[in-house]
C-alpha positions in Angstrom: 19.8 65.1 63.6 20.6 64.6 67.1 22.0 61.6 68.6 20.1 58.3 68.5 18.3 59.6 65.1 21.2 58.4 63.1 20.9 54.9 61.6 23.2 52.5 63.1 24.9 49.4 61.5 22.7 46.3 62.4 24.3 44.6 65.2 24.3 40.7 65.5 22.4 39.5 68.6 24.3 38.3 71.6 24.1 34.8 72.5 21.3 33.4 74.5 22.0 33.7 78.6 20.1 30.4 79.4 17.3 28.4 78.6 14.6 30.9 79.5 16.1 33.5 77.3 16.0 30.7 74.4 12.4 30.2 75.1 11.5 33.9 75.1 13.4 34.7 72.0 11.8 31.5 70.2 8.3 33.2 71.0 9.1 36.6 70.5 6.9 38.8 68.1 9.5 40.0 66.2 10.7 37.6 63.4 14.3 39.1 63.3 14.7 37.9 67.0 13.4 34.5 66.2 15.4 34.2 63.1 18.7 35.4 65.0 18.4 32.6 67.7 18.5 29.8 65.3 22.2 29.6 64.6 23.0 29.7 68.3 21.1 26.3 68.6 22.9 24.6 65.4 24.4 21.6 66.6 22.7 21.7 69.9 20.6 18.2 70.0 18.4 19.5 73.0 17.0 22.3 71.2 16.1 20.1 68.0 12.3 20.2 68.6 12.5 24.1 69.0 14.3 24.5 65.9 11.8 21.9 64.2 9.1 24.2 65.4 10.8 27.3 64.0 11.3 25.6 60.8 7.5 25.7 60.4 7.3 29.3 61.4 5.1 31.7 59.2 8.0 34.0 58.5 10.3 32.6 55.7 13.5 34.1 57.1 13.0 32.3 60.3 12.4 28.9 58.5 15.4 29.4 56.7 17.6 29.9 59.5 16.0 27.0 61.6 16.7 24.7 58.5 20.2 26.0 58.1 20.7 25.2 62.0 19.0 21.7 61.6 21.6 20.8 59.0 24.3 20.6 61.5 22.2 18.0 63.7 22.5 14.3 62.8 19.1 12.5 62.0 17.1 15.6 60.9 16.2 14.4 57.5 12.5 14.7 57.9 12.2 18.5 58.5 15.1 19.2 55.9 13.1 17.1 53.5 9.8 18.8 54.3 11.4 22.2 53.6 12.1 21.3 50.1 8.4 21.9 49.4 8.6 25.4 51.1 7.0 28.1 48.9 9.9 30.3 49.3 12.9 29.5 47.1 15.6 30.5 49.7 14.3 28.2 52.3 14.5 25.4 49.6 18.1 26.4 48.7 18.8 26.3 52.6 17.4 22.9 52.7 19.4 21.5 49.7 22.6 23.0 51.5 21.4 21.4 54.7 21.0 18.0 53.1 24.4 18.2 51.4 26.2 19.1 54.6 24.2 16.2 56.7 24.5 13.6 54.0 20.7 13.0 54.5 19.7 13.6 51.0 19.1 10.6 48.5 19.4 10.8 44.9 15.6 10.1 44.2 14.8 13.3 46.5 17.7 15.4 45.0 17.3 14.7 41.4 14.5 16.7 40.4 16.3 19.9 41.6 19.1 19.2 39.2 16.9 20.2 36.4 15.5 23.3 38.1 15.3 26.7 36.0 16.9 28.2 39.2 20.8 27.9 39.0 21.1 28.1 42.8 18.9 25.2 43.4 20.7 23.4 40.5 24.1 24.2 42.2 22.7 23.3 45.6 21.5 19.8 44.2 24.4 19.0 42.5 26.8 19.7 45.6 24.3 17.4 47.8 24.5 14.7 44.8 28.2 15.0 44.8 28.3 13.7 48.4 26.6 10.5 47.3 28.8 9.7 44.7 28.5 9.1 41.1 24.8 9.0 39.6 23.1 9.9 36.2 21.7 13.2 37.6 25.3 14.3 38.9 26.6 13.2 35.4 24.1 15.5 33.6 25.5 18.0 35.8 28.7 17.9 34.2 27.3 19.8 31.2 25.1 22.5 33.1 25.2 26.0 31.4 26.4 27.4 35.0 30.0 27.0 35.7 29.4 26.4 39.4 27.2 23.8 38.8 29.7 21.9 36.6 32.5 22.7 39.4 30.1 21.0 42.0 29.4 18.2 39.7 32.9 17.2 38.8 33.9 16.9 42.4 32.0 13.6 42.2 33.9 12.7 39.0 37.3 14.0 39.4 38.6 11.7 36.6 36.4 14.0 34.3 38.1 17.4 35.1 39.1 18.9 31.9 41.9 21.3 31.6 40.1 23.5 29.5 37.1 23.8 32.1 37.3 27.6 33.2 34.7 26.8 36.3 37.3 24.8 38.1 40.6 26.4 37.2 
């Protein structure tokens, strides 16, 4: 094997240089380029429309990255809530995380995910519900079979912390 034929470790992309670079990356044909752009735009309100557009990308990794970035912006409940219906479970989990982080979730929206067969979805729903305070769906999470879900739920009910609960020790 000669130089240049050995596999190289994945290199994170460099920050965009300017607005033209951001626009070019957002329209790039390689979804990895679009995906890697999103974290650089997290919290940047001027780029909200572009992130909302990328949240509807045909590639699920791009959608997931855009939803994650939108979770750092205030007032972005609509695209986060829309992502809860995404066909890719990873995008849904990212939307639940973003809703928890932004505080944009509501009990009626989050409660159905509390009983999802996917433990990761139940965990993210419990985390988001805990930010909203005590509620029947959060209380139900206190006895979830997954210890991570129970630990997230008990953060909303610290008075219920049991000394024999291994998930929070």
